[in-house]
N, C-alpha and C positions, 0 to 999 in steps of 0.2 A: 257744400259737397264733402262727403266723408271720404278720406283717402287712407287706405291701409298701407303702411310702410314697415319694412323690416329694418330697424335701426341698429347698426353694428355698435357695440359698446367698447370694442377693443380692436387693435390691429389684427389679431388672430382670427377675427370674424370676416375679414376682407380678403378675397383672393387676389393674388398678384395681378391677374389679368385686368381687374377693374382699376387698379392703380395705374397700370400701363395705359389704359384707355383715358383716364383722367389727365395724366401728364401729356399725352399726345394732344388732347383737346386743348389743354391750357396753353400749350406752346403755340397754338395757332390763333389764339384770340387775346386781345387786350381789353376786352369788355368784361369788367369785373362782375357786373350783374349776371351776364350770361355764364361766366365761369362758376359763379355761386349756384346758379340753377342747375348746371350740368353736374356739379359736385353732388348735389342732393339726388339728382336722377341716377347717376352712376353708382354711388355708394349705398343708396337705399333701394335700388333696383326697381324704379318706377318710370313711367313715361314722362317726357319733358312737359307735355301738356298738363299733366297732373300737378307738376311743380307750380305751375301758374295759379293753381287754385288753393295753394297753401297760404294761410294768413301770414302777413308780413312779420308779425310778432313771432310766430312759430318758425318761420324761415330763418330769422336771425338767431333763434335758439339752436336750430339745427347747424347753422354755420359755426356758431361758437362751440357746439358739441364736437364737430369734426376737427376744428382747430386744436382743441385739447387732445383729441386722440392722436393727431399727427405731431404732437410735441414729444411723444414717447421716443426713447432711444434704447431699444432693446439690446441686451447683451447677446452674444452669440448663442443661438439655439442649435444644439448639436443633433437633436433627433426630432422628427415630426412625422405625422401621418397624412396621407391623402387617401380617403376611404380606408381600404384595408392594407394599403401599401405603406410600409415603414421605411423611412430614409434616414441617413446619418451623414454628417459633415465629414469631409476627408480627415482621417485620424491624425495624419502628420503631413503638413504642407511641405516639409523639407524633402519628403520622399515622392512627390508627385512627378509624373513623367513629363517629358517635353510636350507631348500632345495635349495633356491636361492643362499645362501652363498656357500654351498658345490659345486654346479654346476659352479658358477662363478670362485671360487678359483681353482677348478680342471682344468677347460678348459682354464684358462688364462696362464697356464704354458708353452704353446707351440702354435705357430701360426697355426699348423695343426688342432687344435681344437678351434681356436679363434672364428670362426663363431658360435660355440655352446654357447660360453660365450656371444656373441652378442645377441643371442636369449633370454638370460636371462636379460641382462642389458637393451636392447631396446625391447619394446613390443608395440602392437597396442594401440593407444589412445582410451580410453573408453569415457571420458568426458573431455571437455576443455573450459576454459573461460579465454581469453587473454593469460597470461603466466602461468596460473595455469591449471593443468591437472591431470587426473588419468589414469592408464594403466590397461589392463586386468590382471587378476590373472595368475601367472606363472604355466604352465603345460609343461613338456618336449614335444616337438613337432618336429619330424624329418623334416617335410616339412618346418617349420619356420626356422630351422637351416640351411637347404639347401638354402633357400631364402637369408639368411644373408650373404652368400658367395658373394652376389652381392651388398652388402652395399658399399657406397663410402669409399675409403680408409681413407680420412680425418676424417670421423666419427669414424672408428675403431681405428685409431691412437690417436684421441683425448681422447677416453675413456681410452686407455692404459696409456697415459701421466697423465690423471686425477687421476687414481688409484695409479700410482707410486708416484705422488706428495702427495696424501692423505696419503699413507703409510709413507712417510718421515715426514709429519707433525705429525702423530700419534707417530712415533718413537721419535721425538723431545720432544713431550709433555711427553712421558713416561720417558725419560732421565731426564727432568726437575723435574718431580714428585719424582723420585727415589733420586735425589740429595737433594731435599727438605726434604724428609723423613730421609735421612741419617744425615742431619744437625740437625734435631729435636732430633734424637736419641743420637747424640753426646752431645747435650746441656743438656740432661737429665741423664748424667753419674752419677751424685751425688744422684739421686733418684731411680735408678734401679740397679739390680744385674749386676755387671760389666761383668762377664763372659758370661751370656746369651746375654747381649747387644752386646758384642764383636762378638759373633757368628752370630747374626742377621745382624750386621753391615757388617761383611765380606761377607755375602750373597748378600747384596745390592751392595757392591763394585764390586763383581764379575758380577752381572747383568749389572751394568753400563759399566764395561769394555767390556762385550760381545756386548752390544749395540753400543759402540764406534767402535768396529770392523765392525759391520754390516753397520753403517751409511755411512762411506766413499764409500763403494761399491754401496750403493743405490744412492748416489749422482752421482757417476761416471756413473751409468746407464742412467742418463739423457742426457749424451753427446754421447751416442752410435750412430753410423751411421745407419740410417734407412734402408740402403741396407744390413745390417747385424745385426739384433737385434731380440730378442724374446719379446713377449708382456710384460713380467715382469722380464726379464733378470734372469731367474732361471735355466732352464734345460740345461745342457751341457753334451757333450759326453767326452770320454777320452782325445780327442785332444783339448778340450776347446771350441769346436764349438757347436752351439745349435742344438738339435735334431729336425729333421723334417721327415715327411712322405709324400708320393705322394698324391696329390689331383687332381681330374679331373675337368678341366674347361668345363663348358657347352657352 
């Protein structure tokens, strides 16, 4: 039986919504053979019954092909297009509004809502000169959120990796600062009340220890398999698997 498939050769050929569907399906099944079949079905855009007619040799090659694709770790992509619509990443994260921050942080916790976070992080370009640009003000928009389901997957993943790395950098800076402050306090033992200083010092030590526990888990998240990962490696169910919900592909 001859089967015509469209085989994506790069992450930018896969829309975000297909990745969301795959992650949702994968978290509901422990059957590796079924997951492999669904991977071919979803990313190649064919019927599941057609996957059953693929030769085992070809199926293994397809699985290997997708495994290689999902080993990519794209750097932040600041601009991209969906049809004729051009979007750009927030120019300066330090200047985001409280509303933007809340919606980004909330919707980044699970791939099922990642398209909503994308609608905050990437918005239509208002003005542009060379590599400088401004984007439209943020207003929650369901139509824009739905459109972001069809953003190229490399764009979506690049933003996820960027924010993870940014979080690790901020955590490193915080640990360095706390250690510096603790050293200063220790050096001033002779000029301050020792009991009060000891209490404050214990608090800083506890903060540093807490950060040390968080840091390795954040570093480990960078090595997660993209065929089984949450946007920011947070939400997990009782079995340790990431929560997902069903999304409809258009």
